[in-house]
Z-matrix of the N, CA and C atoms (Angstrom, degrees):
N
C 1 1.405
C 2 1.596 1 103.48
N 3 1.259 2 120.46 1 -42.13
C 4 1.482 3 120.55 2 -179.81
C 5 1.498 4 112.89 3 -60.88
N 6 1.248 5 117.35 4 -35.06
C 7 1.474 6 121.42 5 179.99
C 8 1.491 7 108.71 6 -71.99
N 9 1.344 8 119.81 7 -39.34
C 10 1.467 9 124.12 8 179.50
C 11 1.553 10 106.14 9 -64.38
N 12 1.341 11 119.39 10 -38.80
C 13 1.421 12 119.75 11 -179.24
C 14 1.583 13 110.51 12 -67.39
N 15 1.304 14 114.53 13 -37.36
C 16 1.463 15 121.51 14 179.43
C 17 1.550 16 110.12 15 -65.01
N 18 1.321 17 114.37 16 -41.99
C 19 1.460 18 118.54 17 176.39
C 20 1.474 19 114.49 18 -60.81
N 21 1.400 20 114.86 19 -44.97
C 22 1.440 21 123.69 20 178.04
C 23 1.515 22 109.61 21 -61.71
N 24 1.323 23 117.84 22 -41.77
C 25 1.496 24 123.86 23 178.20
C 26 1.573 25 109.89 24 -64.01
N 27 1.365 26 118.08 25 -41.80
C 28 1.361 27 118.42 26 178.93
C 29 1.487 28 113.90 27 -66.84
N 30 1.310 29 117.50 28 -39.26
C 31 1.424 30 122.53 29 177.13
C 32 1.573 31 109.35 30 -62.02
N 33 1.309 32 117.81 31 -45.59
C 34 1.427 33 122.01 32 173.21
C 35 1.460 34 115.24 33 -56.41
N 36 1.342 35 115.62 34 -39.38
C 37 1.435 36 122.77 35 -176.52
C 38 1.595 37 109.64 36 -70.60
N 39 1.267 38 116.76 37 -33.70
C 40 1.505 39 120.88 38 176.71
C 41 1.533 40 106.35 39 -67.01
N 42 1.333 41 115.59 40 -43.68
C 43 1.498 42 117.15 41 178.89
C 44 1.504 43 110.32 42 -61.46
N 45 1.300 44 117.14 43 -41.95
C 46 1.474 45 122.77 44 178.96
C 47 1.552 46 111.69 45 -59.72
N 48 1.366 47 115.50 46 -42.34
C 49 1.413 48 122.63 47 -179.97
C 50 1.498 49 109.58 48 -65.19
N 51 1.369 50 120.47 49 -40.27
C 52 1.441 51 126.16 50 175.57
C 53 1.535 52 108.98 51 -62.36
N 54 1.300 53 118.08 52 -48.90
C 55 1.528 54 118.36 53 -179.27
C 56 1.526 55 109.11 54 -64.88
N 57 1.312 56 120.08 55 -40.54
C 58 1.434 57 119.13 56 -179.97
C 59 1.549 58 111.39 57 -62.33
N 60 1.371 59 116.35 58 -43.74
C 61 1.446 60 121.35 59 176.90
C 62 1.504 61 112.78 60 -59.47
N 63 1.295 62 116.32 61 -41.67
C 64 1.465 63 121.87 62 176.79
C 65 1.502 64 112.89 63 -60.76
N 66 1.317 65 113.46 64 -46.18
C 67 1.494 66 121.56 65 -176.51
C 68 1.516 67 107.17 66 -62.98
N 69 1.363 68 118.02 67 -44.27
C 70 1.439 69 119.76 68 -179.16
C 71 1.454 70 112.16 69 -71.92
N 72 1.316 71 120.09 70 -38.84
C 73 1.515 72 123.54 71 177.43
C 74 1.468 73 113.91 72 -64.67
N 75 1.295 74 117.84 73 -31.20
C 76 1.465 75 120.93 74 178.18
C 77 1.474 76 115.05 75 -92.67
N 78 1.331 77 117.07 76 19.38
C 79 1.419 78 117.51 77 172.53
C 80 1.541 79 116.27 78 113.84
N 81 1.276 80 116.45 79 -17.35
C 82 1.434 81 120.10 80 178.05
C 83 1.532 82 111.91 81 59.13
N 84 1.314 83 115.80 82 -117.53
C 85 1.464 84 118.34 83 -177.02
C 86 1.566 85 112.49 84 -107.62
N 87 1.181 86 113.19 85 21.47
C 88 1.557 87 117.58 86 -177.76
C 89 1.510 88 105.75 87 -70.79
N 90 1.357 89 114.99 88 147.40
C 91 1.464 90 122.34 89 178.03
C 92 1.511 91 110.30 90 -58.28
N 93 1.319 92 114.82 91 134.06
C 94 1.481 93 117.76 92 -179.04
C 95 1.525 94 115.70 93 88.29
N 96 1.361 95 114.13 94 -0.93
C 97 1.479 96 115.77 95 -179.74
C 98 1.514 97 112.58 96 -81.22
N 99 1.300 98 114.27 97 -11.69
C 100 1.493 99 117.64 98 177.76
C 101 1.509 100 115.00 99 83.00
N 102 1.284 101 116.73 100 11.83
C 103 1.525 102 118.65 101 177.90
C 104 1.475 103 112.06 102 -105.94
N 105 1.309 104 114.60 103 151.56
C 106 1.497 105 117.80 104 177.19
C 107 1.527 106 107.30 105 -114.03
N 108 1.279 107 117.76 106 3.77
C 109 1.505 108 120.83 107 178.84
C 110 1.524 109 109.75 108 -75.77
N 111 1.346 110 116.99 109 124.37
C 112 1.441 111 119.28 110 172.60
C 113 1.536 112 110.20 111 -76.58
N 114 1.327 113 115.39 112 145.55
C 115 1.397 114 119.24 113 -178.03
C 116 1.609 115 110.51 114 -57.58
N 117 1.262 116 116.13 115 -41.17
C 118 1.508 117 119.36 116 179.42
C 119 1.518 118 111.23 117 -57.13
N 120 1.232 119 117.68 118 -40.26
C 121 1.521 120 124.43 119 179.48
C 122 1.529 121 106.87 120 -66.05
N 123 1.321 122 118.87 121 -48.31
C 124 1.498 123 122.28 122 -173.92
C 125 1.510 124 106.50 123 -62.36
N 126 1.370 125 115.94 124 -53.17
C 127 1.507 126 119.39 125 -166.25
C 128 1.596 127 107.76 126 -79.18
N 129 1.329 128 120.70 127 -24.23
C 130 1.478 129 121.60 128 175.65
C 131 1.610 130 104.71 129 -72.65
N 132 1.264 131 119.88 130 -42.07
C 133 1.456 132 120.43 131 177.38
C 134 1.542 133 111.81 132 -59.92
N 135 1.360 134 117.31 133 -45.70
C 136 1.441 135 123.16 134 174.81
C 137 1.497 136 112.48 135 -58.45
N 138 1.374 137 117.67 136 -39.30
C 139 1.478 138 120.62 137 -173.19
C 140 1.506 139 105.90 138 -76.69
N 141 1.317 140 124.35 139 -41.21
C 142 1.380 141 128.52 140 176.67
C 143 1.597 142 112.21 141 -58.44
N 144 1.360 143 112.45 142 -43.56
C 145 1.383 144 117.87 143 179.55
C 146 1.551 145 114.05 144 -65.66
N 147 1.335 146 115.21 145 -38.77
C 148 1.524 147 122.60 146 178.57
C 149 1.508 148 106.92 147 -69.53
N 150 1.293 149 120.65 148 -38.70
C 151 1.550 150 124.18 149 179.83
C 152 1.532 151 105.73 150 -66.21
N 153 1.335 152 118.72 151 -44.80
C 154 1.459 153 118.63 152 -176.55
C 155 1.483 154 110.93 153 -64.80
N 156 1.375 155 119.21 154 -41.13
C 157 1.461 156 124.29 155 175.21
C 158 1.541 157 112.34 156 -58.92
N 159 1.271 158 119.04 157 -43.96
C 160 1.455 159 121.85 158 178.94
C 161 1.535 160 110.54 159 -69.11
N 162 1.348 161 119.19 160 -36.59
C 163 1.437 162 119.62 161 178.34
C 164 1.520 163 110.81 162 -67.54
N 165 1.395 164 116.93 163 -37.31
C 166 1.407 165 120.48 164 176.40
C 167 1.538 166 113.87 165 -63.57
N 168 1.332 167 114.08 166 -42.57
C 169 1.501 168 116.82 167 177.99
C 170 1.515 169 111.88 168 -65.66
N 171 1.311 170 114.74 169 -39.27
C 172 1.557 171 116.33 170 177.98
C 173 1.537 172 109.35 171 -67.20
N 174 1.335 173 117.09 172 -34.97
C 175 1.483 174 119.73 173 178.48
C 176 1.577 175 106.76 174 -61.70
N 177 1.295 176 117.62 175 -49.55
C 178 1.433 177 125.43 176 -179.88
C 179 1.600 178 110.98 177 -50.88
N 180 1.352 179 110.40 178 -52.62
C 181 1.441 180 120.21 179 -178.91
C 182 1.504 181 113.51 180 -63.38
N 183 1.370 182 117.51 181 -41.33
C 184 1.450 183 120.07 182 179.74
C 185 1.501 184 110.05 183 -72.90
N 186 1.295 185 121.36 184 -37.67
C 187 1.459 186 120.94 185 178.04
C 188 1.493 187 113.12 186 -64.52
N 189 1.318 188 115.69 187 -38.33
C 190 1.488 189 117.44 188 177.09
C 191 1.525 190 111.04 189 -66.59
N 192 1.379 191 117.61 190 -34.90
C 193 1.454 192 123.14 191 179.96
C 194 1.550 193 106.99 192 -70.09
N 195 1.267 194 118.77 193 -43.22
C 196 1.478 195 122.70 194 -178.56
C 197 1.541 196 110.69 195 -67.97
N 198 1.286 197 119.16 196 -30.78
C 199 1.493 198 120.19 197 179.24
C 200 1.535 199 111.63 198 -87.48
N 201 1.313 200 115.17 199 -11.62
C 202 1.489 201 119.04 200 -176.48
C 203 1.453 202 113.24 201 76.10
N 204 1.356 203 120.71 202 23.04
C 205 1.421 204 124.06 203 -174.00
C 206 1.565 205 106.21 204 -89.34
N 207 1.273 206 117.11 205 132.19
C 208 1.464 207 122.61 206 174.24
C 209 1.514 208 112.63 207 76.80
N 210 1.230 209 122.67 208 6.40
C 211 1.445 210 123.26 209 178.48
C 212 1.487 211 112.33 210 -102.83
N 213 1.326 212 114.40 211 -166.92
C 214 1.423 213 120.94 212 -178.16
C 215 1.478 214 116.02 213 -73.48
């Protein structure tokens, strides 16, 4: 189940990268771009999502190491 959650999180992260790229390529927060999203909000959301993904991956690795799964 943990691996399924990781795969779902990675798929979501790819979608987030696509949306961030589209937002930046279409002008981001420039005047007249039609967005009301502040850059601080967008990049803080991105940073928190990236940190959460890294913490989840570390958790999976540490849990496997603690249980002795997949090791020597």
